[in-house]
C-alpha angles and dihedrals in degrees: 000000000000124000115232112217135168120233106245091216105111091212092052113031094166119165109243133201113207128172121261089245091074096059111132093018137104118253136170128242110252092217105045104010098238118152118241139172119238108222121243116250115273116255115235109244117249112247115218121199127215090242093058094053116088117226118210 
């Protein structure tokens, strides 16, 4: 699945589709050549249940 990002160059602002494999890496915009960092994947938050919490 591709990652959708926005070019940070204010004169460009193109919507870019990049592969998952480049997450966390620096890439260049194919339109203006600006360098940008593709964000890492979001981690799923850990869910704690009331039964797993200790009460003191």
